[in-house]
Each structure stands twice: as C-alpha cells, then as structure tokens.
C-alpha positions in Angstrom: 133.5 127.0 104.1 134.6 130.6 104.1 131.8 131.7 106.5 129.7 129.5 108.8 126.4 128.5 107.2 123.2 129.6 109.0 121.2 126.6 109.8 117.6 126.2 111.0 117.1 122.9 113.0 113.7 121.5 113.8 113.2 118.8 116.4 115.4 118.4 119.5 114.4 114.9 120.7 116.5 111.8 121.2 118.4 112.3 117.9 117.9 115.9 117.0 119.4 117.3 120.2 122.7 115.6 119.6 122.8 116.5 116.0 122.2 120.1 116.7 124.9 120.2 119.3 127.4 118.7 116.9 126.5 121.4 114.3 127.2 124.1 117.0 130.5 122.5 117.8 131.5 122.6 114.2 131.0 126.3 114.1 127.7 126.7 112.3 125.3 129.4 113.3 122.1 127.7 114.5 118.5 128.6 115.1 116.5 125.8 116.8 112.8 125.1 117.1 111.2 122.4 119.2 107.5 122.0 120.0 108.5 121.7 123.7 110.7 124.8 124.1 112.4 123.5 127.2 114.4 121.1 125.1 116.0 124.1 123.3 117.4 125.6 126.5 120.6 123.5 126.6 121.4 124.5 123.0 120.6 128.1 123.7 123.1 128.0 126.5 125.7 126.9 123.9 124.9 129.7 121.5 121.9 128.6 119.4 119.1 131.1 118.8 115.9 129.7 120.3 113.1 130.3 117.7 109.5 130.7 118.6 108.1 129.1 115.4 109.5 127.1 112.5 109.2 130.2 110.3 111.2 132.2 112.8 114.0 129.6 112.8 113.9 129.6 108.9 114.5 133.4 108.7 118.0 133.9 107.1 118.9 130.2 107.1 120.6 128.7 104.1 120.1 125.2 105.2 117.0 123.9 107.0 117.1 120.5 108.8 114.3 118.5 110.4 114.5 115.5 112.7 111.0 114.7 113.8 108.8 111.8 114.9 106.5 111.2 112.0 104.6 112.5 108.9 102.2 114.5 111.0 105.0 116.4 112.9 106.9 116.9 109.7 104.0 118.3 107.8 103.2 120.7 110.7 106.8 122.0 110.9 107.3 122.5 107.1 103.8 123.5 106.0 101.7 124.3 109.0 100.8 127.7 110.5 104.1 129.6 110.7 105.7 126.6 109.0 109.3 126.7 107.8 108.5 127.0 104.1 106.5 130.2 104.6 109.8 131.9 105.5 112.5 129.9 103.7 114.4 132.0 101.2 114.5 130.8 97.5 117.8 128.9 97.0 117.8 127.5 100.5 118.3 123.7 101.0 115.8 121.7 103.0 116.9 118.4 104.5 114.4 116.0 106.0 116.2 113.5 108.3 113.1 112.0 109.9 111.9 108.5 109.2 108.8 109.2 107.1 106.6 107.7 104.4 107.9 107.9 100.8 104.7 109.6 99.5 105.0 112.4 102.0 108.7 112.9 101.3 107.9 113.3 97.6 105.1 115.6 98.3 107.3 117.8 100.5 110.0 117.8 97.8 107.4 119.0 95.3 106.3 121.8 97.7 109.9 122.8 98.1 110.5 122.9 94.3 107.4 125.1 93.8 109.0 127.6 96.2 112.4 127.4 94.5 113.9 125.5 97.4 116.3 122.5 97.0 115.4 119.3 98.9 117.1 116.1 100.2 115.6 113.3 102.1 118.4 112.1 104.4 117.3 109.8 107.2 120.0 108.3 109.4 121.2 105.0 110.8 122.2 105.3 114.5 120.8 106.0 117.9 121.2 108.6 120.6 124.9 108.0 121.3 125.7 108.0 117.5 124.0 111.4 117.1 125.8 112.9 120.1 129.2 111.6 118.9 128.9 112.4 115.2 128.7 108.8 114.1 125.5 108.7 112.1 125.1 107.3 108.6 123.0 109.3 106.2 120.9 107.6 103.5 120.3 110.4 101.0 117.8 110.8 98.2 118.0 113.8 95.9 120.3 115.5 93.4 124.0 114.9 93.7 124.8 118.6 93.3 122.5 119.4 96.2 124.2 116.8 98.4 127.6 118.2 97.5 126.5 121.7 98.6 125.5 120.5 102.1 128.1 117.8 102.5 130.1 119.9 105.1 126.9 120.2 107.2 126.1 116.5 107.1 129.7 115.6 107.8 129.6 117.4 111.1 127.2 114.8 112.4 128.2 111.7 110.6 130.7 109.0 109.8 129.3 108.1 106.4 127.1 109.8 103.8 125.5 107.4 101.2 123.8 108.8 98.1 121.2 106.2 97.2 119.3 107.9 94.3 116.6 110.4 93.6 114.2 112.0 96.1 112.5 109.2 98.1 115.4 106.7 97.9 116.7 107.6 101.3 113.2 107.3 102.9 112.5 104.0 101.2 115.8 102.5 102.3 115.3 103.7 105.9 111.9 102.0 106.2 113.4 98.7 104.8 116.3 99.0 107.3 114.1 99.6 110.2 111.5 97.0 109.5 114.3 94.4 109.3 115.7 95.6 112.6 112.2 95.4 114.1 111.8 91.8 112.9 115.1 90.9 114.5 114.1 92.5 117.7 110.7 90.8 117.8 112.3 87.4 117.0 114.9 87.9 119.8 112.2 88.9 122.2 110.2 85.8 121.5 113.4 83.7 121.7 114.1 85.1 125.2 110.6 84.2 126.4 111.0 80.7 125.0 114.4 80.0 126.4 113.2 81.1 129.9 110.1 78.9 129.7 112.3 76.1 128.6 114.2 76.3 131.9 117.3 78.1 130.5 119.0 80.9 132.4 118.8 84.1 130.3 121.9 85.5 132.1 124.0 82.5 130.9 122.4 82.0 127.5 122.0 85.6 126.1 125.8 86.1 125.9 126.1 82.8 124.0 123.3 83.9 121.7 124.8 87.3 121.1 128.3 85.8 120.2 126.9 83.1 117.9 125.8 83.2 114.2 122.6 85.2 114.9 124.5 87.8 116.9 124.1 90.8 114.7 125.1 94.2 116.1 121.5 94.9 117.0 121.1 91.5 118.7 124.3 92.1 120.7 123.1 95.5 121.8 119.6 94.3 122.8 121.0 91.3 124.7 123.4 93.6 126.6 120.7 96.2 127.4 118.2 93.6 128.5 120.8 91.8 130.6 121.6 95.1 132.3 117.9 95.9 132.6 118.7 99.2 130.8 115.7 100.4 128.9 116.5 104.1 128.8 115.5 105.3 125.3 118.1 105.4 122.5 115.3 104.4 120.1 111.8 104.6 121.5 109.7 101.5 121.2 106.6 103.4 119.8 108.7 104.9 117.1 109.8 101.5 115.9 106.1 100.5 115.7 105.5 103.6 113.6 108.4 102.8 111.3 107.2 99.2 110.8 103.7 100.5 110.0 105.2 102.9 107.4 107.2 100.0 105.9 104.0 97.9 105.6 102.3 100.7 103.8 105.2 101.0 101.4 105.1 97.3 100.8 101.4 97.4 100.1 102.0 100.2 97.6 104.3 97.9 95.7 102.0 94.9 95.9 104.0 93.2 98.7 102.6 91.8 102.0 105.5 91.9 104.5 104.4 89.1 106.7 107.4 89.2 109.1 106.8 92.9 109.5 103.2 92.3 110.3 104.1 89.9 113.1 106.8 92.3 114.4 104.3 95.2 114.4 101.9 93.1 116.5 104.6 92.6 119.2 105.7 96.2 119.3 102.1 97.5 119.3 101.1 95.3 122.3 104.2 96.4 124.2 103.4 100.0 123.5 99.8 99.4 124.7 101.3 97.9 127.9 102.9 101.3 128.7 106.4 100.6 127.3 106.2 102.9 124.2 108.5 105.6 125.6 111.2 103.0 126.6 113.9 101.7 124.4 113.1 99.0 121.9 115.0 96.6 124.2 112.0 96.8 126.5 110.3 94.5 124.0 112.4 91.7 125.5 111.2 92.6 129.0 107.6 92.6 127.8 107.9 89.2 126.3 109.8 87.8 129.2 107.2 89.0 131.7 104.4 87.4 129.8 103.7 89.5 126.8 100.9 88.4 124.5 100.5 84.7 123.7 
C-alpha cells in the first residue's frame, strides 16, 4: 500500500480490541466505535480516533470492519440511527467479521450494494489470544476481487485467509464450525461429570483424555483450562449458546434437525442461566462437575 488505508472499526470486545490493535500496529489509520466508550480508551492512547457514533467512525474510511456480538448489534451499527451505512462513501468496502445468521448477512450485503458499497462476510476462527497475536483465520464470503482489495488489511490480523464462496459462505461455515465445537464442549463436560461420579480423579484422567484419540485442540484447551480452574473469557459461554442457536436456525432453513446441536444448546443455556454466561466456555465443565442439570 502506498498510503495507509483509513479504517473504521466497530466493536472492541474480546476479539475486536485485539484486532483493532493489530491494525494500528500495521500502520493503518483507525477510527473506532464501541457502545461502551471506555473500551476505546486504550486504542485512543495508541493513536486511534475515538468516534462518537458508527456514522462518525465511517466518515472518510475506505474500509469498515465490524466485530460484534449478534444480529441485533450488527443491525444497529450498520443500519441504526447514526449507523455506519448512513455515512459510508460509495466504493468503500464493508467487512462483517461477527458470527451472524446467514439471512441477515445477505440482507446487509444487499443494503450495501444498494448504496454502491462492496461487502464481505469474514467471520474468524480463533479466540482472544489469536486476535491479539494476529493469528486468526478468516472464512470469507463475497467476490474474489473485493477480497483481493482488502487482503493487506485482513493479513494484519490473521495467519490464514480462506475464500469459501459468495456472500453468506463465510457466515454459514462459521456457524457449522461453532456448533461442532459446542457439541464437543458439551460432550466433554458431560464426560467430566461422569468420570467424577464414577470415582475417577479428574486431575489424573483429564490429561489422559486430552492426549488420547478424542483429544482435539479444543478438548486439549478445555481440559487445561478446567484443570487450572481458569475461566477468564476467551470465548464467552453465552456467545457459544447464541452461535449454536443460529446454527439450529440455519439447519431448519435447510430441512435439517441438528439433534446434537439441540442437546449442546440445552447444556450451554442452563449454564448461562446459572450465571456463567460471561465466563469462558470452559466454565461448562465446571457447571456439569458441580451438578449441572440432570
């Protein structure tokens, strides 16, 4: 790039804060917006412009990126009062990195097209440390030429960029990825509860489980975090429940009943109701070990 691209970034939570900091470190000019303005203070100290509204952040930006919690938050930032699309200049590129429903992503893409804005859905694989270290994987849906235009921007926060197809492809894949992860986590949590009630010592057995045939990277991570009683959020439990619910809706749209996802959602929903929603998904193991729901 001959000159740094001006970027508007919306959402500075667990993932967005690290992504925005990586973009600043790569030399991009950044305007940031977060519903809770206090989260923008560390980035402002590093040189980002703290915007008062999404429209304010969008002023003069060539690339607009969102990393938000759900469809409701995404709709508000892009299309709400003082939403980003009210101020985005024609020809700008909008990138939605949040984990969202496919219908909403396609609706947003159509709104962008009507305003002569390019659009990509580009959700990510990774957690808080991956975002902070630039080790995310992007799952991208949208035109290849649009992706090529923003590849330097995405590269600043990632280790891999995968183009999966047209608009909606990234969103669909991310929901499938996350519901499978949620099923693994729920099965592990039930297994931990069963092994303890069977008289086995979790401290001895969990390392064996993690190193065995079922020891996926996710299982290894959850076993380690549970063994260390570390439930600080890298991926909040209530967001996993949301993602599984979105995957179930996508399955229903295609005539599929995702039975394992239904069971996993039950476990995550009960743990969230028990007050663990803002803890890491590893807290599901704690919830089940401590009694959970029969």
